[in-house]
N, C-alpha and C positions, 0 to 999 in steps of 0.2 A: 577556615575549617579547622576545628579542634582535632587533636590527635586521637581522641577517643570516639570521633564520629565515624559511624560505619559506612563503608562504601558498598555500592552494589554494581553488579556487572550486567550490562544490557547490550543488545545488538540493534543496529539500524540496518534495515533491509530495503533495497530498491531493486525490483526485478524488471528487466527488459526482456524482449522476446528471446534473446539468445544468451544472455548472461544474467547472473544474480549478484548484486553487490551486497556484501555483508561486512559491516564495520562494527567491531567490538569496542566498547568503551567502559570505563569505570567512572561512576558519578556518585554524588551524594543522593540519598533517598528523596530529597526535596527538589531535585532538578526536574524542571518541567519538560514535557515531550519536545516542544519547539526548541528549547535550549540544547537538548541532547542531539537533535537532528542538526542544529547549527554547529555544534562542537564536532560532529562526526566528519565534517568536510564534504558530505555528499552533495550539498547545494552548489559548491564550487565545481565539483566533478561533473555534475548534471544540471546545468543551468536551466534546463526545461522544467525542472521542478519548481512549482509555485505553491507555497504552503497556503496561500489564500484560495487556491483552486484544487490542488490534490488533497484527497482525503488521506488520513493516517489512521492506523489502528495498532492494536497489540493483540497478537495471535488471532487475526481475522475479525476482531471486534473493534468497530470504530471508536476512537477516543478524541477528545478535544486537545488542542495544542497546549493548553494550560494544565493538563492532567499530569500526575506523577505516576511513576511505574515502580515495579518491584524487582528484586534481584532475579536475574534470569529472563526477564521479559524481552520480547523481540518487537521492536517498533517497526511497523511496515508502512512504507509510503506507496500509496496506490496510484497507478497511472489512470488517467480518465478513460472511460469506455469510448471506443471509436463508434460503436453503434449500440442502440438500445436493444437488449436481449429480446424484449417482447416483439419489436419490429422484425428482428431476424427470424423468430419462430413463426410469425404471421406470414412473412414472405415465403418461408419454406413450405408452410401448409398450403398456401395458394399455389405454389409451383407444383406440389404433389397432386393437388386437385386438378390442375390443368393437364398434367401428364396422364392422370387417370382418365380424364375425359377424352384426351387424344387417343389413348390406347383402345377405348371403347369404340371409337369411330373407325378403327382399322378393320 
């Protein structure tokens, strides 16, 4: 790295239900997302993260692991969904329908 090469400041974020891990790093502009995540140390702290499975993004927009980022960007590592949101809505609607039918019968 030449002394005249500009460095950028980025954050790596991994949120769990009760805590949010934020790691600040300084990297060169050509550093790829995967390399930044690896340099952050979050993979050692949270071995459940699998970059082949977990999606990653910058400010809620999905990005590829070979993408580069800009100064001030926040790289987010997303946890897998435990249930499909469509299935949850469908089950709630069915439950509401059953409750309404039961109330009519009273």
